N, C-alpha and C positions, 0 to 999 in steps of 0.2 A: 541630692536635695537634702538640706539640713533638716533634722527633726527637732521637736521642742526639746527633747533631752540633750540635744547637742550643746555644749558649753558656749559655742559662739553665738547662739541665738539669744542668750539671756541679755548680754550688754545691749544689743539692738532693741530687744523687747523693752528693757528699761528706759533706753533713750527715747523710744517712741511714746512712753508714758509721761515724759517730763512736761511737755507742753499742756496736754490735758490736765495734769496735776496743777501747773501753774495757774491755768485759767480758773479751775474749780476753787483753788485756794483764794484766789483774788475775788472771786464772787462771794465767798464766805466773809472775807475782809470788808468787801463793799456794804454787805448786809449789817455786820457789826458796827461798822462806822456810822451807817445812816441811823440805826437804832440809838447808838450812843449820842449822836448830835440831837435827837428828840429828848432822850433822858437828860442831857446836860441843859438844854433849853428849859425844860420844865422841872429842874431841880429833882431828878430822878423819879418824879410822879407824873407820868404822861397821861392827860386827860384822855378819856375814851374816844372823844370825837377826832382828836389829833392822832391817836393810835390807829384809827381808821384811814386817816389821810396818809400816814406813813405806809401802811400795808398796801393801800390803793396805788401809790406812786412808786413803791418799791420796784416793781418790774421794770418800769421806765428807766429808773436810776441804774439798775443793773445792766440793762441793754447799752445805755449810752455810755456808762463808765467802761464796761467791758470792750465796747467797740473802739472808744478812744484810746484804751491801753493797747489794743491790737495794732491800731494805725500808727502810733508812736514806737512800735517795735519792742514793747515790753517783754514779749515772749520769744524773742529771738537769741537773746544772751543766756549763758549759764550762770546760775545764781551764786555757785561757788567763786566765780570770778567778778562778782559785783563790785562796783567801785563808785567814786563820786560822779563820774560821767552818767552812770546808770541813775543815780539820785536826781541829777538834773533832768533825765528823761522822765522820771516819775513826776517831778515838779510840773513839767510841761504838760503831761498827760492829765493830771489832776486839775490843773488850771483850765485847759481846754474843755475838758469834759464838764467842769462846773459852769463855764460860760454857755455851753450848749444847753445844759439843764435850765439855767435861768432864762434863756431865749424861748425854750420850749414851754416852760411854766407860764411865762409872760404872754405867749401867743394863745396859749389854751384858755386860761382863766385870770390872767392879769394878777396872780398870786392871790386870788380870793381864797380865804380859809387857810393860807399857807404861810407859817412864819418865815419871813425872809432871812432871818438870822441863821436858819438851818443851813443855807448854802455855804456860809463861812465857816460854821462849826464843823460841818461834815467834811468840808475840804481840808480842814487842819487835821481832824481825826484820820482821814484817809492817808494823808502824808505820813503822818507818823506810822500807821499801821503797815501800809504798803511798803514804805522805805525801811522801816525797822525790820519787817519780816524778811526782806530780801538781803539786807546787811548782816542779819542774824547768822545766816548760814555761813558766809565766807569768814565771819568773825570766829565761829566755832572751829572752823577748818583751820584757821591761822592759829589759834591757840593750841589746837591739838599738834600742829606742827612744831610750834616754838617750844613745846613743853620740854622736849629733850632731843634736839637734833644731834645726830652722830656725824661721824666723817672727819675730814681733815680739818684741823684748827687753823683758821685763817684771821689775818689781821688786814683791814681795809684802810688804805691811806686815801684820804679825801672824803669829807663829810659833806659834799655837795650834791647836785642832782644826780649825777653819774653814779657816785657812791651809794646813794640811797636806792637807785634803780637796781644796781648789783646786788646790794643787801636784800632787797625784797625778793628778787629771783632766787637767791640762795635759800632764804627762809621758806618760800613757797614750793620749791623743788627739791624735795628730799633726795631725789636719785642724783643730784649734783655732787653729793657726798662731801659737802663742805659744812663746817660749823664756825659761824662768825663769833669770834671772842671779843671783838673791840674795834673802835675805829681811831684814827689819829688825824688831826687837821691842824694847820698853822694859824688858823683864824681864832684869835682869843675869845671871841663872842661865842664860839661853839664849845668851849671847854665845859666838861661836866654835863653836857646835854646828852640826849640819846635819840637814836633813830631806830624805829620799829623795835624798840626794847634793847638796842645795842648801844653801849656807852661810848662817848668820845673820851678816850683815856689820856690824851695829851697832845703835844705837838710832834712833828716828824723827828726831832732830834732825840725823842724818848723811844724810838723804835727798837734799838738793841735791848734796852732794859725791859720793854714791854714783851718782846718776843721771848726772852728768857724766862721772865716770870710767869707768863701765861703758856708757855710751851707751844709756841705759835710753830706751825709747820709750813705755812706759805704766806707770802705778803702779796695783796693785790692792790696795785696803784690805779686809782680811779680819778685822775686829774688830766683829762684829754686836752685842756687848755694851758697846761703848764708850759712855760718857756724852756728853752734849752738849758739855761743855767738852774732852773729849779729842778728839772728833771734830773741833771747831773748830780745835784746835791742829794736828792732822794735815793738815787741809785747808789751813791757812796755810802749813805746811811744804812740801806738795805744789805750792802755787801758786808759792812761792818757787823751785822747781825748774824751773818752766816745762814741765812734762811733763803729758800728759793723764792723768787719774786717774779710777777708778770703784771702786764698793763693792758689797758683797753686801748682800742685804736684811737686815731686822731679825732678831733672835734667834727671834722667833715662827715666821718663815719657815724658819729653820734646822731648828727642831724639826720642822716639817711636811715636811722632806725636800726643800726648795727651794734649798739651797746647792749651786749648780753654777756652772759658768763661764757658762752661758747666762743665768743670773739676775743677773749683773753689771749694775749701772746707775749712772747719774750719782749724785753725792753730792746730797741735797736738804735742805731745811730741817728736815725731820723728824729727820735724823741729827744736826743741829746743836743741836736742842732736847733730843734724847736721852731719850724716854720709855722707861722700863724695860718688859719684857714683863709681861703679866698672867697670873697663875697661876689658873686656874679649878678650882672644884670641879664638874667635868664630870657626875658622878653626881647631885649635888643638883640641877643645872639639868635634866639628863635626866629626873629624877623628876616634874617638873611640866610638862614639855613633851611628852614622848614619848607619841604616840598621842592628843594633845590637839588640839582645834580652836583655833586662835590667830588673833586679830583684831589687825592692825597699822594704826593710822590714821597718816595722813602717811607712807605707806609708800614714796612716791617721793622723800622728802627724803634729806638726807645721812645723818642718824641712822636714819630709818625704813627706808631700803633696806638699810642694813648690818645691822640688826636682823633683817631678813627673811633675808638670806644666812647670818646666824649661827644663827638658828632651825632652818633647813633641816637643819643638821648633826645635830640632836637628834631628827629624824625625827617631826615632828608628824603627825597624821592629816590635817590640813587647815590652810592659811594663807588667811585672808580678808583681802584687800589693799583699803584704802580711802584714796582720795586724791581732791582736788579738781582736780589737774592731769592732763589726759588724756595728755599726753606722758610724764610722770613715771610715771604708773600703767602705761602701755604698756611702758616700759622695763624696770621691775623685775618685771613679769609675764612678759615675754619671757626675761629673764635667768634667773629661777628655773625656768622650763619648759625652755629650750634649753641653757643653760650648766651648770645645777646639776642638770638631769634630775629636777626635782620637779614632778610633774604636778597634785598636788592643791591648785591654786591658784584662788581666786575673785577677780576684779577688780571692785570696786565703785567707780564714778565718782560723786563727790558730796561734799557737805560734811557733817561730823559733826553740826553744828548744826541740820541739816535733820531735825528730830524724826521725821517720818513715815518718812523712807528709813532712818535709823538703827534705828528700831524694827523695821522689816521685816527688816533684816539680823540682828538679834538673834533675832527670832522664827523666822526660817526656818533660820538656820545655828547658833544657839545656841553662840557662841563660850564656851570655858572659861577662856582665858587672853586678857587684853587689854593691848597696849602702846599708849598714846596719845601718839604723837609729833607729831601734827598740831598746828601753832601758827604764828601770825605772830612772826618773830624779829628782823626788821630795825629797830634802835632808831629811827633817824631817820625811816624810812618810816612806822613806827607812830605816831611822836609827832605827825605831822601828819594821820594818818588813824586817831585813837583808837577809833573805833566799830568798826573792824575787830579790834582787840585784843579788844574785848568780845564780838563775834560769834565770832570763830575761836578765841580762847583761853578766855574765861570761859564763854559759853553752850555752846560745843562740849563743854567738860569736864563742864558741868552735865548736858547730855543723855547724855553717855556714861556717867557714873557712875550716873545714874538707871536707865538700861538695864541696867548691870551687876548692879544690886540687883535689878530686877524679873525678870531672866532668868537669876539664880543663877550669875553668873560666879564662878569659884574665886579668880582673881587679877586684880587690875587695876593696872597701873603707869603712873604719870604721869611723862613726861620733863619735868623742870623745868630751871632755870637759876640761875647765880650772881647774875643780875640781879634775882631776886626777893628778894635781901637788901637791906634798907633802900633800896628802889628810888628812883630819881630820874627815871625815865621811865615812860611808859605801859605799855610792853612788860613790864617788869620788875614793876610793880604788878599788871598782869593775871596774870602767871605766879604771883605769890605768892597772888592769889585763888583760882587753880586749886589750889594746895596746901592752901588752907583748905577748899576744897570736898571734897577727898579726906579731909581730917582729920574733917570733919563727918560723914562717912559711916562712920566706924569703929564696928565692932559691928553693922553692918547686913546682914551676910551675906558679901560678897566680902572678900578680903584687899586692901584698898586701901593703896597706898604711893606716895610720890613719890621720884624720884632727882634730885638737884640737882648740877649740875657747870657748869664754865666753857665756854670756846671750844674748839671742835674744828677741828683743822689741816685745811684743804682743803674745809671745808663751803661751800655756796653763800652768797656774800655776806660771807664772812670776809676779813680783811685780806689774807691770803696771795695769793688769786687776784687781788685788786685791785692789789697791789704788783707782781706779775709782769706784769699787763697794762701798768702804768705803765713798767715797765722795758723791755718790748718796744718801746714807743713812744719810748723815749729819755729818759723822766723829765719832769718831777721825780716822786719818790715823795713822796707827801703823808701825813704823820703829824700827828695832831691836837695833840700836845703832847710836848715832849722828854722828860718824866718819866712818861708814861702807860705802864701795865703792864696785862697780862692773863694770866690762867691758860690754858694749852693743854694739850690732850691729843689723841691720834689718834682718828679715827672708829672703828676696830676696837676700841681700848682702851675708849672710852666705852660701846660698845654691849655689849661682853663683861661690863663691870661692871655695866650695867643688868641683864642677865640673871642676874648673880651676886646682885645685891641682891634681885631678885624671889624667888630661892630663899631668902633670908634673911629676908624679910618675914613677919611674923605679923599685920599689919594696922594701919594708922594711923601708920606710921613715915614720916619724911622721911629718906632716906639722902643723905649728902654724900660725893661721891667725892674721894679724895686726889689733888689737882690738882698736888702738888709745888710748885715755886717759881715765882712769877710771872715772866713774861718781859717785858723791856723792849721796847716796840714799835719804838723807834728803832734799837735793836741788831738786832732782827729784820729790819728794813728793810735795814740795812747788810749783814747776812749774805746776804740775797737778791740784793743787788747784786753782791757778790763772786762768788757762786755762778754768776752770769751771765757771769763773766769780765771785770767791770768794778770800778772803784774808786769808793766813795761819796765825794762831794764833789769828784771830779775828773771822772769820766766822767759820772756821773749825781748830780744834787743831790737831797738830802733837804729838804723844806720843811715848816715847821709851820703848820698852818692854824687851830689853836685848837679846843677841845673843842666837839663838835656838841650839838644840842638833846638834852637828857636824858642825856648821856654822862657818866660818872665818870672821875676820874683813875685810881683804883684800884677794882678789884672785890673784894668779900668773899664768902666761902662761907657765913658765919654772922654773925648780929648779935651785938652785946655782951652781949645778954640770953640768947642761945641757948648751951647747952653741948653739947658732942659727947661721944658715948661711943664706945669701940671695938666692933667686931663681930669675928666669927670670920675675917673676910677683912681683911688688912693695908691694903688700899686703900679700904675702905668704912667710913665712920663713920656714926652715926646721932644724930639730934638728941634730946637729953634732954627729957622733958615737965617742965614747972615746977610741977605740981600742978593748974593749972586747964587748961581746954581752949583757951580763947582769950578775950581781952578780959574776963577775970574770970568767965566761964561755967564752972560746975563739972560740968555734964552735956552730953553731945552733943546732947541733945533741945534745950535751951535755945538752944545755940549754933547748931544747925541752923535753928531757927525764925528766929532774928535774921538769920542769913546769907541765908536765903531772901528775907527781906523786902528786904535790901539789894541782892541780885542783881536783884530785880525793878525796883528804882529804877535801877540802873546800866543795865539792859537797855533801859528806857524812854528814857534819855538817849541811848543808842546808835542806837535806831530813830529818834529825832529828829535825829541826827547833831549834838549839841550838844557840842562838844569840851571847853569849859571845864567844862561841868556833869558830863560823864564823869570829868573828873579830880577834881572834888570828891568825887564819889560814891566813886571809888576810895580817896580818902584817908579817907573815913569808915570803910571796911572795913579799910584798911591805914594806920593812923595814922602809921607811920614814913615813908611814901611822902612824898617832897618834889617836888611837881608844879612845873613850870616854867610861868610865867604867859605862855604863848605860844599863838598862835592856830593853829587846825587849817587844812588846805587849804581849808576852806569858811569859815574865819574867824568861828567862833561859838563 
């Protein structure tokens, strides 16, 4: 048991005194304000009869004012952190208590013998005294901190809201060990202005000169909404200055309240690509996910795991996880339970194409919403193992969609790819077939839909992790072709738009995500080399190896025959129907019968592991597929 002499007792002791002290000081202020109102009303010479009125009514004024201050929470906050929000609360408290006093005085004696102007004068005096007293303490604290902050000398790039927020945190928190010496901003209107006493010294082009003149030790970039080209230019200027630089997370994290000095990080390739934030119709998504049983296949992959993390935000009744990788399944299961504290999770280890297993899952847990993200996606690997694309992409989708119909799923969303457009490889062709499977089941009960998009930054097997690994080992960084381009978006952006598209779907749609402008892979490799502190062509070479089997120079999101229509979301488009279902069929029944027969044939070729036959059968289903006449790993 701690004694009074124990040092830990004193902080608690003084903390316990804060609220009584605040109440007592407010009572003193209420008395002073009330007296001042009478003094002002009578030109500093209060007649004796009105002095008696003041003393007689003073206890009632103290009780009503103090009770109202308590009700509006004026004693919950710490004065040293008082802000404009607290001032707003004071205005509400004083106004409410004044109205109460007017009502009480009117009901008791209808203001007889009481000057009505006192209400207004007292209210104004009280606002000045209570507000001034509360803002005086943080002002003194702030002045004491600003007087001579020590620490690392930092230059802040960006004099907007994020920059002001970071600057305020640095000034208020001496333990951060930062000393802001200036700001830079490209907005001419902000030149020579100041924020929290720190001046805007010029635009970003002057960063090298400013860092040298003011002996800057670190640069903090606080422009979360910067485009990729803007960020690339700022990074180049920061590199020229020879000073370490860091940045804030993206605008989505700023909105989520993560804009703090502790969230500063190194500039990465996502900043240079500059994907804008996604605006979600949260109510529309919540409407179909809240209290629903949700199945996510491929839940351990890049897209599947992020889908799970996003879905949890909308409080489903249950998430059924399905993945063939034991390790990946374990990781996302533990993350949902331990980090996101979502316990209604069921992990199913197995392959979707295992019909008995998948049917048992649907029969026992009856999912209402399904996201099908399980798929083979590595183009060169699938090209020499084409049967796996049939098993894992085509047959798995066929089993899943049939179970969705049989067990009355409400929505079933297929995650597709831009490689399904005029495919030149087995992976793309197999994904196009999965889109057809979804379209063939239109009108059979569930709302089936597919969502098509390009590469996601940081997913397993994408070029960025490969490039980083090559840079770590000193190069060379290998790019297939000098002119090869790809569409990119971030994993959270892709998954959020998948959820949004599912809310828009009525059944049978193929949604296409707005991927922005294609990125030149050679430029991306050069950016990654520079971000590692090295120069491309000097410290690390970029070599060109030639296009791989089944690889295109440029990807497309739609074919020349396909037309896009806008939706209610600016980043989601939908393919227009051309009047026929597919290959000249006018009814889904005819199309479904034809497709089932073709799927049986390609399935038989996959079981026999006949690579060339698989490609021929895929081309019969997808005429625009241009297969390469190359052997599989088993050379048949």
